[in-house]
C-alpha positions in Angstrom: 0.0 0.0 -0.2 1.5 3.4 -1.0 1.9 6.3 1.7 -1.9 7.4 2.1 -1.5 10.2 4.0 1.6 11.7 2.1 -0.4 11.2 -1.9 -0.7 14.0 -3.9 -3.2 12.3 -5.9 -6.1 14.5 -6.8 -9.7 14.3 -5.4 -12.6 14.9 -7.8 -13.6 17.9 -6.0 -12.2 20.7 -3.8 -13.6 20.6 -0.3 -13.4 23.7 1.6 -14.5 23.1 5.3 -14.9 25.6 8.1 -13.9 24.5 11.1 -13.3 26.1 14.2 -13.4 29.4 12.5 -10.8 28.2 10.2 -11.3 27.1 6.4 -9.7 24.2 5.8 -9.2 23.0 1.9 -9.2 19.2 1.1 -8.1 18.4 -2.8 -5.8 15.6 -2.3 -6.0 12.0 -1.3 -3.7 12.6 1.5 -5.1 15.9 2.5 -8.5 14.4 3.1 -7.2 11.4 4.4 -4.8 13.0 7.3 -7.9 15.0 8.5 -10.6 12.4 8.9 -7.9 10.5 10.5 -6.1 13.0 12.8 -9.3 13.9 14.5 -10.6 12.3 17.6 -12.3 8.6 16.6 -14.8 10.1 19.1 -15.5 13.0 17.1 -16.6 10.5 14.4 -18.1 8.0 16.3 -21.8 8.8 15.2 -20.6 8.8 11.9 -18.8 5.6 12.1 -19.6 3.7 9.3 -19.4 6.3 7.2 -16.2 7.2 8.5 -14.6 3.8 7.9 -15.9 3.8 4.1 -14.2 6.5 3.6 -10.9 5.7 5.1 -10.9 2.5 3.2 -11.6 4.1 -0.2 -8.8 7.0 0.7 -6.4 4.1 1.1 -7.6 2.4 -1.9 -7.2 5.5 -4.3 -3.5 6.1 -3.0 -2.7 2.7 -4.8 -5.0 3.5 -7.4 -6.0 6.8 -9.0 -8.6 5.6 -10.9 -10.2 5.0 -7.6 -10.5 8.8 -6.9 -14.1 9.0 -7.7 -15.1 6.5 -5.1 -13.3 8.2 -2.3 -14.3 11.5 -3.4 -18.3 10.4 -3.0 -17.6 8.6 0.2 -16.0 12.0 1.4 -18.8 14.0 0.2 -21.3 11.7 1.8 -19.6 11.7 5.2 -19.0 15.4 5.2 -22.7 16.1 4.2 -24.4 13.8 6.8 -21.6 15.5 9.5 -23.0 18.9 8.7 -19.2 20.3 7.4 -20.4 20.9 3.8 
């Protein structure tokens, strides 16, 4: 498996999230992976299944850029349900 957190593979969409008054921009697989894995597991507990799906999709996309569509869709679903978008 490739180093997911260091992946420069672009997502199919750029996510701009407001978190604690600051804008966080997620444009690559690595940025998104770091964002959703660096937050506490408790913060994602309500969305555990969606979070796990997004992590898996990002890990797959880091090794195969053709899977960025699935990773982008998984992130979008997670962020919408978590009301970050």
